[in-house]
C-alpha positions, 0 to 999 in steps of 0.5 A: 174918086178912084185913085190909081194907087193907094197912099203909103200910110193908108193902114196907119190913118184912123177915120174918125166918125161922128154923131150929130145932135140937133136942138130942134127948138133952136133951129130956124130952118136956114139949111146951111148945115144941110147945104154945106155938109161935105158928106151930105149927112143931113136933110130937112125933116117933114115935122115942124119945131115950135118956131114953125120951121123944118129942122134938119134930121140925120139921114145917114151915118157918114159923119166925119166929125168935121164940125163944119155944121157947128161953125155954120149954124147961126143959132148954135142948134147943131153939134157933133161928138166923136162916135165910139 
């Protein structure tokens, strides 16, 4: 989205970036984290885990560390930490 002007505090706000970690053996391939990621950081992998599901993989470095994927995951198979 393009704004017609910039907010006054643009220089003061630091954008937090995150790093996504996925525990492949816990994942059951529901896809909630992929579907509801606001930055579309995840996608299904082509490999199978030990349960026979396709776990997600990180496709870009656009994570904002919102922890939304953690909240949605029914198996607690994904988490994010603040990147350096």
